[in-house]
All heavy atoms as a GROMACS GRO file, in nm:
protein
  588
    1MET      N    1  -0.297  -2.118  -3.605
    1MET     CA    2  -0.314  -2.124  -3.460
    1MET      C    3  -0.438  -2.208  -3.432
    1MET      O    4  -0.545  -2.182  -3.486
    1MET     CB    5  -0.325  -1.984  -3.404
    1MET     CG    6  -0.347  -1.981  -3.256
    1MET     SD    7  -0.290  -1.830  -3.178
    1MET     CE    8  -0.123  -1.822  -3.233
    2ALA      N    9  -0.425  -2.305  -3.347
    2ALA     CA   10  -0.532  -2.401  -3.322
    2ALA      C   11  -0.637  -2.349  -3.223
    2ALA      O   12  -0.754  -2.382  -3.235
    2ALA     CB   13  -0.473  -2.532  -3.272
    3ASP      N   14  -0.597  -2.270  -3.126
    3ASP     CA   15  -0.689  -2.229  -3.021
    3ASP      C   16  -0.767  -2.105  -3.064
    3ASP      O   17  -0.709  -2.000  -3.089
    3ASP     CB   18  -0.613  -2.200  -2.892
    3ASP     CG   19  -0.707  -2.171  -2.778
    3ASP    OD1   20  -0.765  -2.060  -2.777
    3ASP    OD2   21  -0.722  -2.257  -2.690
    4PRO      N   22  -0.901  -2.116  -3.072
    4PRO     CA   23  -0.978  -2.000  -3.117
    4PRO      C   24  -0.970  -1.880  -3.022
    4PRO      O   25  -0.979  -1.766  -3.068
    4PRO     CB   26  -1.121  -2.053  -3.128
    4PRO     CG   27  -1.123  -2.183  -3.057
    4PRO     CD   28  -0.983  -2.234  -3.050
    5LEU      N   29  -0.955  -1.902  -2.892
    5LEU     CA   30  -0.944  -1.788  -2.800
    5LEU      C   31  -0.811  -1.716  -2.819
    5LEU      O   32  -0.806  -1.593  -2.813
    5LEU     CB   33  -0.962  -1.834  -2.655
    5LEU     CG   34  -1.103  -1.878  -2.618
    5LEU    CD1   35  -1.105  -1.927  -2.474
    5LEU    CD2   36  -1.203  -1.766  -2.639
    6GLU      N   37  -0.704  -1.791  -2.843
    6GLU     CA   38  -0.576  -1.728  -2.871
    6GLU      C   39  -0.587  -1.643  -2.997
    6GLU      O   40  -0.540  -1.529  -3.000
    6GLU     CB   41  -0.466  -1.833  -2.887
    6GLU     CG   42  -0.431  -1.905  -2.759
    6GLU     CD   43  -0.328  -2.014  -2.778
    6GLU    OE1   44  -0.260  -2.017  -2.884
    6GLU    OE2   45  -0.316  -2.099  -2.688
    7GLN      N   46  -0.651  -1.698  -3.100
    7GLN     CA   47  -0.667  -1.624  -3.225
    7GLN      C   48  -0.752  -1.500  -3.205
    7GLN      O   49  -0.724  -1.394  -3.262
    7GLN     CB   50  -0.726  -1.714  -3.334
    7GLN     CG   51  -0.721  -1.650  -3.471
    7GLN     CD   52  -0.578  -1.619  -3.515
    7GLN    OE1   53  -0.494  -1.707  -3.516
    7GLN    NE2   54  -0.551  -1.494  -3.549
    8THR      N   55  -0.855  -1.511  -3.125
    8THR     CA   56  -0.941  -1.395  -3.096
    8THR      C   57  -0.860  -1.284  -3.030
    8THR      O   58  -0.873  -1.167  -3.066
    8THR     CB   59  -1.060  -1.437  -3.007
    8THR    OG1   60  -1.139  -1.532  -3.077
    8THR    CG2   61  -1.145  -1.317  -2.969
    9ILE      N   62  -0.777  -1.320  -2.932
    9ILE     CA   63  -0.692  -1.220  -2.865
    9ILE      C   64  -0.603  -1.151  -2.966
    9ILE      O   65  -0.596  -1.028  -2.971
    9ILE     CB   66  -0.608  -1.286  -2.754
    9ILE    CG1   67  -0.697  -1.330  -2.638
    9ILE    CG2   68  -0.498  -1.191  -2.706
    9ILE    CD1   69  -0.628  -1.420  -2.537
   10LEU      N   70  -0.535  -1.229  -3.050
   10LEU     CA   71  -0.444  -1.171  -3.149
   10LEU      C   72  -0.519  -1.085  -3.250
   10LEU      O   73  -0.471  -0.976  -3.288
   10LEU     CB   74  -0.365  -1.281  -3.219
   10LEU     CG   75  -0.270  -1.361  -3.129
   10LEU    CD1   76  -0.207  -1.475  -3.207
   10LEU    CD2   77  -0.164  -1.272  -3.067
   11ASP      N   78  -0.635  -1.131  -3.294
   11ASP     CA   79  -0.714  -1.053  -3.390
   11ASP      C   80  -0.756  -0.919  -3.330
   11ASP      O   81  -0.748  -0.814  -3.397
   11ASP     CB   82  -0.838  -1.130  -3.435
   11ASP     CG   83  -0.805  -1.249  -3.524
   11ASP    OD1   84  -0.690  -1.259  -3.574
   11ASP    OD2   85  -0.895  -1.334  -3.542
   12LEU      N   86  -0.802  -0.920  -3.205
   12LEU     CA   87  -0.842  -0.795  -3.141
   12LEU      C   88  -0.724  -0.699  -3.127
   12LEU      O   89  -0.738  -0.578  -3.150
   12LEU     CB   90  -0.904  -0.822  -3.004
   12LEU     CG   91  -1.043  -0.885  -3.005
   12LEU    CD1   92  -1.084  -0.925  -2.865
   12LEU    CD2   93  -1.145  -0.789  -3.065
   13LEU      N   94  -0.608  -0.753  -3.091
   13LEU     CA   95  -0.489  -0.667  -3.078
   13LEU      C   96  -0.448  -0.610  -3.213
   13LEU      O   97  -0.406  -0.495  -3.222
   13LEU     CB   98  -0.374  -0.743  -3.014
   13LEU     CG   99  -0.392  -0.773  -2.865
   13LEU    CD1  100  -0.285  -0.869  -2.816
   13LEU    CD2  101  -0.389  -0.644  -2.784
   14ASP      N  102  -0.463  -0.690  -3.319
   14ASP     CA  103  -0.428  -0.643  -3.453
   14ASP      C  104  -0.519  -0.530  -3.499
   14ASP      O  105  -0.480  -0.449  -3.582
   14ASP     CB  106  -0.433  -0.758  -3.554
   14ASP     CG  107  -0.318  -0.856  -3.537
   14ASP    OD1  108  -0.219  -0.822  -3.469
   14ASP    OD2  109  -0.328  -0.968  -3.592
   15GLN      N  110  -0.640  -0.524  -3.445
   15GLN     CA  111  -0.735  -0.419  -3.481
   15GLN      C  112  -0.711  -0.289  -3.406
   15GLN      O  113  -0.770  -0.187  -3.437
   15GLN     CB  114  -0.878  -0.467  -3.454
   15GLN     CG  115  -0.920  -0.584  -3.539
   15GLN     CD  116  -1.050  -0.646  -3.493
   15GLN    OE1  117  -1.124  -0.590  -3.412
   15GLN    NE2  118  -1.078  -0.765  -3.542
   16ARG      N  119  -0.625  -0.294  -3.306
   16ARG     CA  120  -0.597  -0.176  -3.222
   16ARG      C  121  -0.470  -0.107  -3.269
   16ARG      O  122  -0.388  -0.164  -3.339
   16ARG     CB  123  -0.581  -0.216  -3.075
   16ARG     CG  124  -0.696  -0.293  -3.013
   16ARG     CD  125  -0.809  -0.201  -2.974
   16ARG     NE  126  -0.909  -0.249  -2.880
   16ARG     CZ  127  -0.992  -0.348  -2.895
   16ARG    NH1  128  -0.984  -0.427  -2.998
   16ARG    NH2  129  -1.086  -0.374  -2.805
   17ALA      N  130  -0.453   0.015  -3.223
   17ALA     CA  131  -0.331   0.090  -3.253
   17ALA      C  132  -0.212   0.023  -3.183
   17ALA      O  133  -0.229  -0.044  -3.079
   17ALA     CB  134  -0.346   0.234  -3.204
   18PRO      N  135  -0.092   0.039  -3.238
   18PRO     CA  136   0.027  -0.017  -3.170
   18PRO      C  137   0.035   0.033  -3.026
   18PRO      O  138   0.012   0.149  -2.998
   18PRO     CB  139   0.143   0.035  -3.254
   18PRO     CG  140   0.084   0.060  -3.388
   18PRO     CD  141  -0.057   0.105  -3.363
   19GLY      N  142   0.062  -0.059  -2.936
   19GLY     CA  143   0.073  -0.024  -2.794
   19GLY      C  144  -0.058  -0.029  -2.719
   19GLY      O  145  -0.060  -0.019  -2.597
   20ALA      N  146  -0.169  -0.043  -2.791
   20ALA     CA  147  -0.300  -0.049  -2.726
   20ALA      C  148  -0.317  -0.184  -2.657
   20ALA      O  149  -0.253  -0.282  -2.690
   20ALA     CB  150  -0.411  -0.027  -2.827
   21THR      N  151  -0.407  -0.186  -2.560
   21THR     CA  152  -0.433  -0.307  -2.485
   21THR      C  153  -0.579  -0.349  -2.500
   21THR      O  154  -0.663  -0.269  -2.541
   21THR     CB  155  -0.404  -0.287  -2.335
   21THR    OG1  156  -0.495  -0.190  -2.282
   21THR    CG2  157  -0.260  -0.244  -2.311
   22ILE      N  158  -0.604  -0.474  -2.464
   22ILE     CA  159  -0.742  -0.521  -2.455
   22ILE      C  160  -0.760  -0.582  -2.316
   22ILE      O  161  -0.664  -0.623  -2.251
   22ILE     CB  162  -0.778  -0.625  -2.563
   22ILE    CG1  163  -0.694  -0.752  -2.548
   22ILE    CG2  164  -0.769  -0.566  -2.702
   22ILE    CD1  165  -0.747  -0.870  -2.628
   23CYS      N  166  -0.883  -0.588  -2.275
   23CYS     CA  167  -0.920  -0.656  -2.152
   23CYS      C  168  -0.956  -0.800  -2.188
   23CYS      O  169  -1.009  -0.824  -2.297
   23CYS     CB  170  -1.041  -0.584  -2.091
   23CYS     SG  171  -1.102  -0.661  -1.940
   24PRO      N  172  -0.927  -0.896  -2.102
   24PRO     CA  173  -0.970  -1.032  -2.132
   24PRO      C  174  -1.120  -1.042  -2.163
   24PRO      O  175  -1.161  -1.123  -2.246
   24PRO     CB  176  -0.935  -1.110  -2.005
   24PRO     CG  177  -0.817  -1.036  -1.949
   24PRO     CD  178  -0.847  -0.891  -1.978
   25SER      N  179  -1.200  -0.956  -2.101
   25SER     CA  180  -1.343  -0.960  -2.129
   25SER      C  181  -1.374  -0.921  -2.274
   25SER      O  182  -1.474  -0.966  -2.330
   25SER     CB  183  -1.421  -0.872  -2.033
   25SER     OG  184  -1.389  -0.736  -2.051
   26ASP      N  185  -1.289  -0.839  -2.336
   26ASP     CA  186  -1.309  -0.806  -2.478
   26ASP      C  187  -1.303  -0.932  -2.563
   26ASP      O  188  -1.384  -0.951  -2.653
   26ASP     CB  189  -1.203  -0.707  -2.526
   26ASP     CG  190  -1.209  -0.572  -2.460
   26ASP    OD1  191  -1.318  -0.531  -2.415
   26ASP    OD2  192  -1.103  -0.505  -2.452
   27ALA      N  193  -1.205  -1.017  -2.535
   27ALA     CA  194  -1.191  -1.142  -2.610
   27ALA      C  195  -1.305  -1.237  -2.578
   27ALA      O  196  -1.359  -1.303  -2.668
   27ALA     CB  197  -1.057  -1.207  -2.580
   28ALA      N  198  -1.344  -1.245  -2.452
   28ALA     CA  199  -1.455  -1.333  -2.415
   28ALA      C  200  -1.584  -1.288  -2.483
   28ALA      O  201  -1.660  -1.371  -2.536
   28ALA     CB  202  -1.472  -1.334  -2.264
   29ARG      N  203  -1.608  -1.158  -2.485
   29ARG     CA  204  -1.730  -1.106  -2.550
   29ARG      C  205  -1.727  -1.129  -2.700
   29ARG      O  206  -1.831  -1.155  -2.761
   29ARG     CB  207  -1.745  -0.957  -2.520
   29ARG     CG  208  -1.795  -0.927  -2.383
   29ARG     CD  209  -1.817  -0.777  -2.364
   29ARG     NE  210  -1.872  -0.748  -2.235
   29ARG     CZ  211  -1.801  -0.700  -2.133
   29ARG    NH1  212  -1.673  -0.676  -2.145
   29ARG    NH2  213  -1.860  -0.677  -2.017
   30ALA      N  214  -1.609  -1.117  -2.761
   30ALA     CA  215  -1.598  -1.140  -2.905
   30ALA      C  216  -1.626  -1.286  -2.939
   30ALA      O  217  -1.685  -1.318  -3.041
   30ALA     CB  218  -1.459  -1.099  -2.954
   31ALA      N  219  -1.583  -1.377  -2.851
   31ALA     CA  220  -1.601  -1.520  -2.875
   31ALA      C  221  -1.743  -1.567  -2.846
   31ALA      O  222  -1.793  -1.658  -2.914
   31ALA     CB  223  -1.501  -1.599  -2.791
   32ALA      N  224  -1.807  -1.509  -2.746
   32ALA     CA  225  -1.942  -1.553  -2.707
   32ALA      C  226  -2.019  -1.434  -2.653
   32ALA      O  227  -2.033  -1.417  -2.532
   32ALA     CB  228  -1.933  -1.663  -2.602
   33PRO      N  229  -2.071  -1.350  -2.741
   33PRO     CA  230  -2.137  -1.226  -2.698
   33PRO      C  231  -2.250  -1.244  -2.596
   33PRO      O  232  -2.268  -1.159  -2.510
   33PRO     CB  233  -2.191  -1.166  -2.828
   33PRO     CG  234  -2.114  -1.230  -2.937
   33PRO     CD  235  -2.072  -1.364  -2.886
   34ASP      N  236  -2.322  -1.354  -2.604
   34ASP     CA  237  -2.437  -1.372  -2.516
   34ASP      C  238  -2.406  -1.449  -2.388
   34ASP      O  239  -2.489  -1.452  -2.297
   34ASP     CB  240  -2.550  -1.443  -2.592
   34ASP     CG  241  -2.602  -1.358  -2.706
   34ASP    OD1  242  -2.606  -1.234  -2.692
   34ASP    OD2  243  -2.637  -1.416  -2.812
   35ASP      N  244  -2.291  -1.513  -2.382
   35ASP     CA  245  -2.256  -1.593  -2.265
   35ASP      C  246  -2.105  -1.590  -2.245
   35ASP      O  247  -2.039  -1.695  -2.246
   35ASP     CB  248  -2.306  -1.737  -2.283
   35ASP     CG  249  -2.301  -1.816  -2.154
   35ASP    OD1  250  -2.304  -1.756  -2.045
   35ASP    OD2  251  -2.293  -1.941  -2.163
   36TRP      N  252  -2.050  -1.471  -2.226
   36TRP     CA  253  -1.905  -1.454  -2.224
   36TRP      C  254  -1.842  -1.478  -2.088
   36TRP      O  255  -1.724  -1.512  -2.080
   36TRP     CB  256  -1.867  -1.315  -2.274
   36TRP     CG  257  -1.928  -1.203  -2.196
   36TRP    CD1  258  -2.049  -1.145  -2.218
   36TRP    CD2  259  -1.873  -1.137  -2.082
   36TRP    NE1  260  -2.072  -1.046  -2.125
   36TRP    CE2  261  -1.965  -1.039  -2.040
   36TRP    CE3  262  -1.753  -1.150  -2.012
   36TRP    CZ2  263  -1.941  -0.955  -1.931
   36TRP    CZ3  264  -1.729  -1.067  -1.903
   36TRP    CH2  265  -1.823  -0.971  -1.865
   37ARG      N  266  -1.914  -1.462  -1.981
   37ARG     CA  267  -1.853  -1.474  -1.847
   37ARG      C  268  -1.784  -1.608  -1.822
   37ARG      O  269  -1.675  -1.610  -1.764
   37ARG     CB  270  -1.955  -1.444  -1.739
   37ARG     CG  271  -1.991  -1.297  -1.732
   37ARG     CD  272  -2.084  -1.267  -1.615
   37ARG     NE  273  -2.135  -1.133  -1.623
   37ARG     CZ  274  -2.071  -1.024  -1.585
   37ARG    NH1  275  -1.951  -1.033  -1.534
   37ARG    NH2  276  -2.125  -0.905  -1.597
   38PRO      N  277  -1.841  -1.721  -1.866
   38PRO     CA  278  -1.770  -1.848  -1.842
   38PRO      C  279  -1.636  -1.858  -1.916
   38PRO      O  280  -1.555  -1.944  -1.885
   38PRO     CB  281  -1.868  -1.954  -1.895
   38PRO     CG  282  -2.002  -1.889  -1.891
   38PRO     CD  283  -1.977  -1.743  -1.916
   39LEU      N  284  -1.614  -1.769  -2.012
   39LEU     CA  285  -1.489  -1.773  -2.089
   39LEU      C  286  -1.377  -1.690  -2.026
   39LEU      O  287  -1.265  -1.690  -2.078
   39LEU     CB  288  -1.513  -1.724  -2.231
   39LEU     CG  289  -1.596  -1.815  -2.320
   39LEU    CD1  290  -1.612  -1.754  -2.458
   39LEU    CD2  291  -1.534  -1.953  -2.328
   40MET      N  292  -1.404  -1.622  -1.916
   40MET     CA  293  -1.300  -1.535  -1.858
   40MET      C  294  -1.173  -1.612  -1.821
   40MET      O  295  -1.062  -1.572  -1.857
   40MET     CB  296  -1.354  -1.457  -1.740
   40MET     CG  297  -1.451  -1.347  -1.779
   40MET     SD  298  -1.377  -1.225  -1.890
   40MET     CE  299  -1.258  -1.150  -1.780
   41GLN      N  300  -1.185  -1.723  -1.750
   41GLN     CA  301  -1.064  -1.800  -1.715
   41GLN      C  302  -1.001  -1.864  -1.838
   41GLN      O  303  -0.878  -1.857  -1.852
   41GLN     CB  304  -1.094  -1.906  -1.608
   41GLN     CG  305  -0.966  -1.973  -1.556
   41GLN     CD  306  -0.867  -1.874  -1.497
   41GLN    OE1  307  -0.903  -1.792  -1.413
   41GLN    NE2  308  -0.742  -1.879  -1.541
   42PRO      N  309  -1.078  -1.921  -1.930
   42PRO     CA  310  -1.014  -1.972  -2.052
   42PRO      C  311  -0.940  -1.864  -2.132
   42PRO      O  312  -0.836  -1.892  -2.190
   42PRO     CB  313  -1.131  -2.032  -2.131
   42PRO     CG  314  -1.228  -2.074  -2.025
   42PRO     CD  315  -1.217  -1.966  -1.919
   43VAL      N  316  -0.993  -1.742  -2.134
   43VAL     CA  317  -0.922  -1.633  -2.203
   43VAL      C  318  -0.792  -1.600  -2.130
   43VAL      O  319  -0.688  -1.581  -2.193
   43VAL     CB  320  -1.012  -1.507  -2.217
   43VAL    CG1  321  -0.930  -1.386  -2.260
   43VAL    CG2  322  -1.124  -1.534  -2.316
   44ARG      N  323  -0.795  -1.596  -1.998
   44ARG     CA  324  -0.672  -1.571  -1.923
   44ARG      C  325  -0.571  -1.683  -1.948
   44ARG      O  326  -0.451  -1.657  -1.963
   44ARG     CB  327  -0.701  -1.556  -1.773
   44ARG     CG  328  -0.767  -1.423  -1.739
   44ARG     CD  329  -0.808  -1.415  -1.593
   44ARG     NE  330  -0.695  -1.399  -1.503
   44ARG     CZ  331  -0.666  -1.290  -1.435
   44ARG    NH1  332  -0.743  -1.184  -1.445
   44ARG    NH2  333  -0.563  -1.285  -1.356
   45ASP      N  334  -0.620  -1.806  -1.958
   45ASP     CA  335  -0.531  -1.919  -1.989
   45ASP      C  336  -0.471  -1.905  -2.128
   45ASP      O  337  -0.352  -1.931  -2.150
   45ASP     CB  338  -0.606  -2.052  -1.977
   45ASP     CG  339  -0.652  -2.083  -1.836
   45ASP    OD1  340  -0.600  -2.022  -1.739
   45ASP    OD2  341  -0.743  -2.168  -1.822
   46ALA      N  342  -0.553  -1.863  -2.224
   46ALA     CA  343  -0.505  -1.841  -2.360
   46ALA      C  344  -0.401  -1.730  -2.362
   46ALA      O  345  -0.298  -1.740  -2.431
   46ALA     CB  346  -0.621  -1.808  -2.454
   47ALA      N  347  -0.426  -1.623  -2.287
   47ALA     CA  348  -0.329  -1.513  -2.279
   47ALA      C  349  -0.198  -1.561  -2.218
   47ALA      O  350  -0.090  -1.520  -2.262
   47ALA     CB  351  -0.386  -1.398  -2.198
   48ALA      N  352  -0.206  -1.650  -2.121
   48ALA     CA  353  -0.084  -1.704  -2.059
   48ALA      C  354  -0.003  -1.782  -2.162
   48ALA      O  355   0.120  -1.770  -2.167
   48ALA     CB  356  -0.120  -1.792  -1.940
   49ARG      N  357  -0.071  -1.863  -2.243
   49ARG     CA  358   0.001  -1.939  -2.347
   49ARG      C  359   0.065  -1.846  -2.448
   49ARG      O  360   0.180  -1.867  -2.490
   49ARG     CB  361  -0.095  -2.036  -2.415
   49ARG     CG  362  -0.141  -2.150  -2.326
   49ARG     CD  363  -0.217  -2.256  -2.403
   49ARG     NE  364  -0.338  -2.208  -2.466
   49ARG     CZ  365  -0.457  -2.200  -2.408
   49ARG    NH1  366  -0.471  -2.237  -2.280
   49ARG    NH2  367  -0.563  -2.159  -2.475
   50LEU      N  368  -0.008  -1.742  -2.488
   50LEU     CA  369   0.048  -1.645  -2.583
   50LEU      C  370   0.166  -1.570  -2.523
   50LEU      O  371   0.264  -1.541  -2.592
   50LEU     CB  372  -0.060  -1.548  -2.628
   50LEU     CG  373  -0.169  -1.607  -2.718
   50LEU    CD1  374  -0.282  -1.507  -2.736
   50LEU    CD2  375  -0.112  -1.648  -2.853
   51ALA      N  376   0.157  -1.539  -2.394
   51ALA     CA  377   0.267  -1.469  -2.327
   51ALA      C  378   0.390  -1.560  -2.321
   51ALA      O  379   0.503  -1.515  -2.345
   51ALA     CB  380   0.225  -1.425  -2.187
   52THR      N  381   0.370  -1.688  -2.291
   52THR     CA  382   0.481  -1.783  -2.288
   52THR      C  383   0.548  -1.792  -2.425
   52THR      O  384   0.671  -1.804  -2.434
   52THR     CB  385   0.431  -1.922  -2.243
   52THR    OG1  386   0.379  -1.909  -2.110
   52THR    CG2  387   0.542  -2.025  -2.244
   53ALA      N  388   0.469  -1.782  -2.530
   53ALA     CA  389   0.521  -1.787  -2.666
   53ALA      C  390   0.583  -1.654  -2.710
   53ALA      O  391   0.640  -1.645  -2.819
   53ALA     CB  392   0.410  -1.826  -2.763
   54GLY      N  393   0.570  -1.550  -2.626
   54GLY     CA  394   0.626  -1.419  -2.659
   54GLY      C  395   0.542  -1.336  -2.753
   54GLY      O  396   0.589  -1.235  -2.805
   55LEU      N  397   0.417  -1.376  -2.774
   55LEU     CA  398   0.331  -1.304  -2.867
   55LEU      C  399   0.254  -1.189  -2.803
   55LEU      O  400   0.208  -1.098  -2.872
   55LEU     CB  401   0.233  -1.401  -2.934
   55LEU     CG  402   0.299  -1.510  -3.019
   55LEU    CD1  403   0.196  -1.610  -3.066
   55LEU    CD2  404   0.372  -1.448  -3.136
   56VAL      N  405   0.234  -1.196  -2.672
   56VAL     CA  406   0.166  -1.089  -2.599
   56VAL      C  407   0.234  -1.070  -2.464
   56VAL      O  408   0.313  -1.154  -2.420
   56VAL     CB  409   0.015  -1.119  -2.575
   56VAL    CG1  410  -0.058  -1.141  -2.705
   56VAL    CG2  411  -0.005  -1.234  -2.480
   57GLU      N  412   0.199  -0.960  -2.400
   57GLU     CA  413   0.236  -0.934  -2.261
   57GLU      C  414   0.107  -0.910  -2.184
   57GLU      O  415   0.012  -0.852  -2.238
   57GLU     CB  416   0.324  -0.810  -2.248
   57GLU     CG  417   0.460  -0.825  -2.311
   57GLU     CD  418   0.541  -0.697  -2.307
   57GLU    OE1  419   0.482  -0.587  -2.306
   57GLU    OE2  420   0.663  -0.708  -2.308
   58VAL      N  421   0.104  -0.958  -2.062
   58VAL     CA  422  -0.009  -0.933  -1.975
   58VAL      C  423   0.037  -0.831  -1.871
   58VAL      O  424   0.144  -0.847  -1.811
   58VAL     CB  425  -0.058  -1.063  -1.908
   58VAL    CG1  426  -0.173  -1.034  -1.814
   58VAL    CG2  427  -0.099  -1.165  -2.014
   59THR      N  428  -0.041  -0.726  -1.854
   59THR     CA  429  -0.001  -0.618  -1.764
   59THR      C  430  -0.107  -0.593  -1.658
   59THR      O  431  -0.224  -0.624  -1.675
   59THR     CB  432   0.024  -0.488  -1.841
   59THR    OG1  433  -0.098  -0.444  -1.901
   59THR    CG2  434   0.131  -0.505  -1.948
   60GLN      N  435  -0.060  -0.534  -1.551
   60GLN     CA  436  -0.147  -0.489  -1.443
   60GLN      C  437  -0.085  -0.360  -1.392
   60GLN      O  438   0.031  -0.358  -1.353
   60GLN     CB  439  -0.155  -0.595  -1.334
   60GLN     CG  440  -0.267  -0.576  -1.238
   60GLN     CD  441  -0.284  -0.699  -1.149
   60GLN    OE1  442  -0.186  -0.751  -1.096
   60GLN    NE2  443  -0.406  -0.743  -1.133
   61GLY      N  444  -0.162  -0.253  -1.398
   61GLY     CA  445  -0.107  -0.124  -1.357
   61GLY      C  446   0.010  -0.081  -1.444
   61GLY      O  447   0.098  -0.010  -1.398
   62GLY      N  448   0.012  -0.128  -1.570
   62GLY     CA  449   0.117  -0.090  -1.663
   62GLY      C  450   0.242  -0.177  -1.656
   62GLY      O  451   0.328  -0.167  -1.742
   63ALA      N  452   0.253  -0.262  -1.554
   63ALA     CA  453   0.371  -0.348  -1.539
   63ALA      C  454   0.338  -0.488  -1.588
   63ALA      O  455   0.228  -0.539  -1.567
   63ALA     CB  456   0.414  -0.354  -1.393
   64VAL      N  457   0.434  -0.551  -1.654
   64VAL     CA  458   0.415  -0.687  -1.702
   64VAL      C  459   0.406  -0.782  -1.583
   64VAL      O  460   0.487  -0.774  -1.490
   64VAL     CB  461   0.530  -0.728  -1.796
   64VAL    CG1  462   0.516  -0.874  -1.839
   64VAL    CG2  463   0.534  -0.638  -1.919
   65VAL      N  464   0.306  -0.870  -1.586
   65VAL     CA  465   0.284  -0.965  -1.477
   65VAL      C  466   0.262  -1.105  -1.535
   65VAL      O  467   0.236  -1.121  -1.653
   65VAL     CB  468   0.161  -0.927  -1.390
   65VAL    CG1  469   0.182  -0.793  -1.321
   65VAL    CG2  470   0.033  -0.924  -1.473
   66ASP      N  471   0.271  -1.203  -1.448
   66ASP     CA  472   0.236  -1.340  -1.483
   66ASP      C  473   0.086  -1.354  -1.461
   66ASP      O  474   0.038  -1.347  -1.348
   66ASP     CB  475   0.314  -1.437  -1.395
   66ASP     CG  476   0.282  -1.582  -1.423
   66ASP    OD1  477   0.192  -1.612  -1.506
   66ASP    OD2  478   0.349  -1.669  -1.364
   67VAL      N  479   0.013  -1.375  -1.569
   67VAL     CA  480  -0.133  -1.381  -1.558
   67VAL      C  481  -0.179  -1.498  -1.471
   67VAL      O  482  -0.286  -1.494  -1.412
   67VAL     CB  483  -0.200  -1.384  -1.698
   67VAL    CG1  484  -0.174  -1.516  -1.768
   67VAL    CG2  485  -0.349  -1.356  -1.688
   68ALA      N  486  -0.097  -1.600  -1.460
   68ALA     CA  487  -0.135  -1.716  -1.378
   68ALA      C  488  -0.140  -1.682  -1.230
   68ALA      O  489  -0.215  -1.743  -1.154
   68ALA     CB  490  -0.038  -1.831  -1.402
   69THR      N  491  -0.063  -1.584  -1.188
   69THR     CA  492  -0.060  -1.548  -1.047
   69THR      C  493  -0.119  -1.410  -1.019
   69THR      O  494  -0.138  -1.374  -0.903
   69THR     CB  495   0.084  -1.553  -0.992
   69THR    OG1  496   0.166  -1.464  -1.069
   69THR    CG2  497   0.140  -1.694  -1.000
   70ALA      N  498  -0.149  -1.334  -1.123
   70ALA     CA  499  -0.204  -1.198  -1.104
   70ALA      C  500  -0.347  -1.207  -1.051
   70ALA      O  501  -0.428  -1.287  -1.097
   70ALA     CB  502  -0.203  -1.122  -1.236
   71ARG      N  503  -0.376  -1.124  -0.953
   71ARG     CA  504  -0.510  -1.113  -0.897
   71ARG      C  505  -0.573  -0.985  -0.949
   71ARG      O  506  -0.508  -0.881  -0.955
   71ARG     CB  507  -0.503  -1.105  -0.744
   71ARG     CG  508  -0.452  -1.229  -0.679
   71ARG     CD  509  -0.565  -1.326  -0.670
   71ARG     NE  510  -0.535  -1.431  -0.573
   71ARG     CZ  511  -0.615  -1.532  -0.555
   71ARG    NH1  512  -0.726  -1.541  -0.624
   71ARG    NH2  513  -0.584  -1.625  -0.470
   72GLY      N  514  -0.698  -0.992  -0.984
   72GLY     CA  515  -0.768  -0.872  -1.029
   72GLY      C  516  -0.754  -0.847  -1.177
   72GLY      O  517  -0.708  -0.933  -1.253
   73PRO      N  518  -0.795  -0.728  -1.220
   73PRO     CA  519  -0.799  -0.696  -1.362
   73PRO      C  520  -0.660  -0.691  -1.424
   73PRO      O  521  -0.566  -0.641  -1.364
   73PRO     CB  522  -0.864  -0.558  -1.368
   73PRO     CG  523  -0.911  -0.526  -1.233
   73PRO     CD  524  -0.847  -0.620  -1.137
   74VAL      N  525  -0.652  -0.743  -1.546
   74VAL     CA  526  -0.528  -0.738  -1.622
   74VAL      C  527  -0.562  -0.686  -1.763
   74VAL      O  528  -0.678  -0.680  -1.802
   74VAL     CB  529  -0.459  -0.876  -1.633
   74VAL    CG1  530  -0.414  -0.924  -1.496
   74VAL    CG2  531  -0.547  -0.978  -1.701
   75ARG      N  532  -0.459  -0.647  -1.834
   75ARG     CA  533  -0.471  -0.604  -1.973
   75ARG      C  534  -0.375  -0.688  -2.055
   75ARG      O  535  -0.276  -0.740  -2.004
   75ARG     CB  536  -0.436  -0.455  -1.988
   75ARG     CG  537  -0.514  -0.358  -1.901
   75ARG     CD  538  -0.655  -0.340  -1.942
   75ARG     NE  539  -0.667  -0.280  -2.074
   75ARG     CZ  540  -0.783  -0.257  -2.135
   75ARG    NH1  541  -0.896  -0.292  -2.076
   75ARG    NH2  542  -0.788  -0.203  -2.253
   76ILE      N  543  -0.403  -0.699  -2.184
   76ILE     CA  544  -0.321  -0.777  -2.277
   76ILE      C  545  -0.275  -0.683  -2.388
   76ILE      O  546  -0.355  -0.605  -2.441
   76ILE     CB  547  -0.401  -0.894  -2.337
   76ILE    CG1  548  -0.460  -0.981  -2.225
   76ILE    CG2  549  -0.311  -0.978  -2.428
   76ILE    CD1  550  -0.567  -1.079  -2.275
   77ARG      N  551  -0.147  -0.693  -2.423
   77ARG     CA  552  -0.094  -0.609  -2.530
   77ARG      C  553   0.012  -0.687  -2.607
   77ARG      O  554   0.061  -0.791  -2.562
   77ARG     CB  555  -0.032  -0.480  -2.474
   77ARG     CG  556   0.095  -0.507  -2.394
   77ARG     CD  557   0.153  -0.379  -2.337
   77ARG     NE  558   0.276  -0.407  -2.264
   77ARG     CZ  559   0.329  -0.329  -2.174
   77ARG    NH1  560   0.269  -0.216  -2.142
   77ARG    NH2  561   0.442  -0.362  -2.114
   78ARG      N  562   0.049  -0.635  -2.721
   78ARG     CA  563   0.162  -0.689  -2.797
   78ARG      C  564   0.290  -0.647  -2.722
   78ARG      O  565   0.292  -0.541  -2.658
   78ARG     CB  566   0.166  -0.634  -2.939
   78ARG     CG  567   0.055  -0.686  -3.027
   78ARG     CD  568   0.081  -0.826  -3.069
   78ARG     NE  569  -0.014  -0.866  -3.174
   78ARG     CZ  570  -0.005  -0.980  -3.237
   78ARG    NH1  571   0.091  -1.066  -3.208
   78ARG    NH2  572  -0.093  -1.011  -3.329
   79PRO      N  573   0.395  -0.727  -2.731
   79PRO     CA  574   0.520  -0.688  -2.662
   79PRO      C  575   0.573  -0.556  -2.716
   79PRO      O  576   0.557  -0.525  -2.835
   79PRO     CB  577   0.617  -0.802  -2.695
   79PRO     CG  578   0.529  -0.917  -2.731
   79PRO     CD  579   0.405  -0.858  -2.793
   80GLU      N  580   0.633  -0.479  -2.628
   80GLU     CA  581   0.687  -0.347  -2.667
   80GLU      C  582   0.822  -0.365  -2.733
   80GLU      O  583   0.894  -0.457  -2.707
   80GLU     CB  584   0.699  -0.257  -2.545
   80GLU     CG  585   0.564  -0.221  -2.490
   80GLU     CD  586   0.573  -0.128  -2.370
   80GLU    OE1  587   0.677  -0.123  -2.305
   80GLU    OE2  588   0.473  -0.061  -2.343
   0.00000   0.00000   0.00000
């Protein structure tokens, strides 16, 4: 996988129990612990690419959503 943020998302999910979710900020913090806030949109973009590839689902309130149009907090998980 070429994109380091995509890999970070997948690595974090692999470290969690099946069905567990991560927040995009978890991936941003893992990638840049001291300056993670600028990575929030790039992480959401990476999650969108992974979702398009079928590798993750992005949820809001437990329902799968399109991260490109979702407003507010989202979670990322492996597909059920």
